[in-house]
N, C-alpha and C positions, 0 to 999 in steps of 0.2 A: 046511451051515448049516441050522439047524432052521427049521421054518415060523414059529415064534414070533419068532425073531430076524429073519427076513425081514419079518414083519409090523411089527415095531418099527422096523426100518430105514426101511421105506417111510413109516410115519407120521411118524417124526422128520425125514426128508428133506422131506416135504410141509410140515411145520410150519416148518422152517428156511427153506425157499424162500419161504413166505408172509411170514415175518418179514423176510427180506432185501429182498423187494419193497417192503414197507411202509416200511422204513428208507430205501431208495433213493429212493422217491417223496417221502417227507417231507423228506429232505435236499436233493433236487433242487428241490423247490418252494421251500424256504427260500433256497437259493442263487440261484435265478432271480429272486426278489424283490429280493435284494441286488445283482443284476446281474453276478455272477461265479460260475462253477461250478468249484470246486476238485476236479477229478476224482480226484486221488490220495486226498484226504480222503474223498470220497464213496465210493470203492471200498473203502478200508480200514474205514470205519465200517460199510458193508454187510457186509463179510466178518466183522467182529467180531460183528455182530448174529447172523449165521448160526451162528458158533461158539458163542456164548452160548446160542442156542436149542437146539443139540444137547446142550450140557452140562446145560441145564435139563431136557431130555428124559430124561436119565439118572435123574432122580428119579421119573419115571413120566409116562405119557401117558394122559390121560383116554380117548382113542380106543381104547387097548389095554386099559386096566385096567377099563373099563366104568364 
């Protein structure tokens, strides 16, 4: 694996992790206010946000592209 690929993977993983954390916290906060936490929905929404973040990163990452 080239150094450029490793750098991209690291940046994309960090970005996806942050996106997943933000999505989980927002969903959890909303569910808590409503009084019920639908865990399967929360987990699938969080996973989808991470996947979409990775796919968006394919278009380019400002951290890498400068």
